[in-house]
C-alpha positions as CSV (number, residue, x, y, z in Angstrom):
1,M,101.1,72.3,78.1
2,K,99.6,69.7,79.3
3,K,102.7,68.4,81.6
4,P,102.8,72.1,83.4
5,I,98.8,72.2,83.6
6,A,98.5,68.3,85.3
7,T,101.9,69.5,87.3
8,I,99.4,72.2,88.8
9,L,96.2,70.3,89.5
10,A,98.5,67.1,91.6
11,A,99.5,69.8,93.0
12,V,96.2,71.9,94.3
13,G,94.8,68.1,94.5
14,V,97.4,66.6,97.0
15,L,97.2,69.8,99.0
16,A,93.0,69.5,99.2
17,A,93.6,65.9,100.0
18,F,95.7,66.9,103.1
19,A,93.7,69.7,104.4
20,E,90.8,67.3,104.1
21,T,92.2,64.5,106.1
22,S,94.3,67.1,108.2
23,T,90.7,67.6,109.8
24,T,90.7,64.2,111.8
25,N,93.0,64.5,114.7
26,A,92.4,61.0,116.1
27,P,90.0,58.4,115.5
28,G,86.5,59.0,116.1
29,V,87.4,62.8,116.7
30,V,86.3,65.0,113.2
31,L,87.8,68.5,113.8
32,A,85.3,70.2,111.2
33,K,83.2,71.5,113.3
34,K,85.4,73.1,115.2
35,Y,87.5,74.3,112.3
36,P,84.8,74.7,109.9
37,W,86.0,75.5,105.8
38,Q,85.2,79.3,105.5
39,S,84.0,80.0,101.7
40,S,82.3,82.5,99.2
41,L,81.9,82.9,95.6
42,T,81.4,86.4,93.9
43,A,79.8,87.6,90.7
44,G,80.0,90.5,89.0
45,L,78.2,91.4,85.7
46,T,78.4,94.7,83.9
47,L,76.6,95.4,80.7
48,T,76.1,98.1,78.4
49,K,73.9,98.2,74.9
50,G,73.4,101.4,72.6
51,N,76.1,103.8,71.0
52,S,78.7,100.5,72.9
53,D,77.8,97.5,73.2
54,T,80.2,96.2,76.3
55,L,80.2,92.5,78.5
56,L,82.3,92.5,81.5
57,F,81.7,88.8,83.8
58,T,83.7,87.9,86.9
59,A,83.6,85.3,89.1
60,S,85.7,84.2,91.8
61,L,85.6,81.2,94.4
62,Q,87.6,81.0,97.5
63,T,88.1,78.8,100.5
64,Q,90.4,78.4,103.5
65,K,90.4,77.0,107.0
66,K,92.3,77.9,109.9
67,M,94.0,75.6,112.6
68,P,96.2,75.7,115.7
69,H,98.9,74.6,113.2
70,D,97.5,74.3,109.4
71,E,96.3,76.9,107.2
72,Y,94.5,76.3,103.5
73,K,93.8,78.4,101.3
74,F,92.2,77.8,97.5
75,G,90.9,79.8,95.3
76,A,90.2,79.7,91.1
77,E,88.3,83.1,89.5
78,G,88.2,84.1,85.5
79,S,86.9,87.1,83.5
80,Y,85.0,87.3,80.0
81,G,84.9,90.4,78.6
82,E,83.7,92.0,74.9
83,N,83.6,95.8,73.9
84,N,81.8,95.9,70.3
85,S,82.0,92.4,70.1
86,V,85.9,92.6,70.5
87,E,87.3,90.1,73.4
88,N,89.5,92.5,75.7
89,N,89.1,90.3,78.6
90,K,89.7,86.5,78.8
91,T,91.6,85.2,82.3
92,A,91.8,82.1,84.3
93,H,93.3,81.4,87.4
94,A,94.1,79.6,90.3
95,F,95.7,78.9,93.1
96,G,96.1,76.4,96.3
97,Q,98.5,77.2,99.6
98,Y,99.2,75.4,102.6
99,N,101.2,76.8,105.8
100,H,102.3,75.1,108.6
101,L,103.1,77.2,111.2
102,F,105.8,76.5,113.4
103,N,105.2,78.6,116.4
104,E,102.6,81.7,116.4
105,R,104.6,83.6,113.7
106,L,106.7,81.5,112.0
107,F,105.4,79.4,108.9
108,G,106.5,77.4,106.4
109,Y,104.4,77.1,102.6
110,L,103.7,75.7,99.6
111,R,101.9,77.7,96.8
112,A,100.9,76.3,93.3
113,D,99.4,79.0,91.0
114,G,98.4,78.2,87.3
115,L,97.1,81.6,84.7
116,H,95.9,81.8,81.5
117,D,95.3,85.5,79.7
118,G,94.1,85.2,76.3
119,I,94.5,89.1,75.6
120,A,98.1,89.0,77.1
121,D,99.0,85.9,74.5
122,L,99.4,83.8,77.5
123,D,98.6,80.6,77.5
124,Y,99.6,79.3,80.4
125,R,101.9,80.1,83.8
126,V,102.3,77.9,86.3
127,S,104.3,78.3,89.4
128,L,105.5,76.6,92.4
129,S,106.9,77.9,95.7
130,P,108.1,76.3,98.8
131,G,109.2,78.7,101.3
132,L,109.2,80.4,104.8
133,G,106.2,83.5,106.2
134,Y,106.1,85.4,109.0
135,Y,103.7,86.9,110.2
136,L,104.5,90.9,111.6
137,L,101.0,91.2,112.8
138,K,98.6,88.1,114.1
139,S,95.8,88.7,116.1
140,T,91.5,88.0,115.7
141,N,91.4,90.9,113.1
142,T,94.6,92.2,111.5
143,T,97.1,90.3,110.1
144,L,100.4,91.1,108.3
145,A,103.3,88.8,106.8
146,V,105.6,88.1,104.3
147,E,106.8,85.5,102.4
148,A,110.0,84.3,100.7
149,G,111.1,81.1,98.9
150,P,112.3,80.3,95.6
151,G,110.4,78.3,93.0
152,V,109.6,77.3,89.0
153,V,108.0,78.5,86.5
154,F,106.7,76.7,83.5
155,E,105.5,78.9,80.9
156,R,104.1,79.6,77.3
157,L,103.9,82.9,76.3
158,G,103.1,83.7,72.8
159,S,104.4,81.1,70.8
160,Q,107.2,80.5,73.2
161,D,108.1,77.7,76.1
162,D,110.1,78.5,78.7
163,T,111.0,76.7,82.0
164,Y,112.9,79.0,84.5
165,A,113.6,78.8,88.5
166,T,112.5,82.2,90.1
167,L,112.2,83.9,93.5
168,R,108.9,84.5,95.4
169,L,108.8,87.7,97.6
170,A,105.3,88.5,98.8
171,E,103.2,90.3,101.2
172,R,99.6,90.1,102.6
173,F,97.6,92.4,104.7
174,E,94.2,92.2,106.0
175,H,91.6,93.8,108.9
176,K,88.4,93.2,109.5
177,F,85.8,96.0,111.3
178,A,83.8,95.0,113.9
179,S,81.2,95.8,111.7
180,G,82.0,92.8,109.4
181,A,83.7,95.1,107.0
182,R,86.9,94.3,106.1
183,V,89.7,95.6,103.6
184,W,92.8,93.6,102.5
185,Q,96.2,93.8,99.9
186,S,98.6,92.3,98.5
187,V,101.6,92.3,96.5
188,E,104.2,89.8,94.9
189,F,107.1,90.0,93.0
190,S,108.6,87.1,90.9
191,P,112.7,87.4,89.5
192,E,114.3,84.9,86.8
193,L,116.7,84.5,89.1
194,D,119.3,84.2,86.7
195,K,117.8,87.4,84.6
196,W,116.4,89.8,87.3
197,E,115.2,92.1,84.6
198,K,112.5,88.9,83.9
199,F,109.9,89.4,86.1
200,V,106.6,89.8,87.4
201,A,104.7,91.7,89.9
202,N,101.1,90.9,91.3
203,A,99.0,93.7,93.7
204,E,95.9,93.9,95.0
205,L,94.0,96.0,97.1
206,G,90.2,95.0,98.0
207,V,87.1,96.7,100.6
208,E,84.2,94.1,101.3
209,A,80.5,95.5,103.3
210,P,78.3,93.4,104.4
211,L,74.4,93.2,103.1
212,T,73.5,90.5,105.8
213,K,75.0,87.8,107.3
214,Q,75.9,85.6,103.8
215,L,75.8,88.7,101.3
216,S,78.2,91.2,100.7
217,L,79.2,93.8,98.3
218,R,83.3,93.1,97.3
219,A,85.5,95.5,95.4
220,Y,89.3,95.1,94.1
221,V,92.1,96.0,92.2
222,Q,94.2,93.9,90.5
223,D,97.5,95.3,88.6
224,T,99.2,92.9,86.9
225,Y,103.3,94.3,85.6
226,V,105.1,91.6,83.0
227,N,108.4,93.6,82.3
228,Q,108.8,91.3,79.4
229,P,105.6,90.9,77.7
230,A,104.3,88.9,74.9
231,A,105.4,90.7,71.3
232,G,103.0,93.7,70.5
233,R,101.3,93.4,74.1
234,K,101.3,95.8,76.7
235,N,103.2,95.7,80.4
236,N,100.6,96.6,82.8
237,D,96.7,94.9,83.2
238,L,94.8,96.9,85.2
239,K,91.7,95.8,86.4
240,L,88.7,97.1,88.8
241,I,86.3,94.4,89.7
242,S,83.4,94.8,91.8
243,G,80.4,92.5,92.5
244,V,78.1,90.3,95.1
245,A,79.7,87.8,97.4
246,Y,77.9,85.0,98.9
247,K,79.4,83.2,102.1
248,F,79.0,79.5,103.1
């Protein structure tokens, strides 16, 4: 377990360090003010007492920077839930992605993902993937991009350790309204290269409405489908998450 976790921490750390150093274009010229990091922290809590005692806590932190030729995005999220003192939700996820634009629409990327899901009996799944992407739509308020590339996955599912090559196919869309509200959607499909019946598919659909300049309400659906889950576990995990987001 230590090796893949160290791998993803190192990969995300390298991306973060590169993002930090790249804000300086030349001695004495700092681009951070012109291209600032855009960050948000979201938290949600659902609690019931009485005939049913339930608890669900979710939190996520995301930050991104967009420059003329480089884009960076990092994030971490987690959830914990109980139903009558029985755990029914326990996840942690982190990712980092760096895009380098060759022209207005074509870019190369490097992405690192790490996931833990205690309920699905997934100790860890660490994915590293380079690839190419293309913006089918790219304007101030609307983006639609597709991405594809090879990858490698380190995984401990149930009691089995596995390392395999994969293919990552992804699509992501976002639209921002004049009011400050936005909608977004993404899909990712990753089959094992030599065993296509083993795959993971992730999808997300969300909406955000501003309350103030820094606060907003955010709600989104996440769906994860694992074609070959751990023994005794279901293929599909669906989450509906809502909370308050603080932008800084």
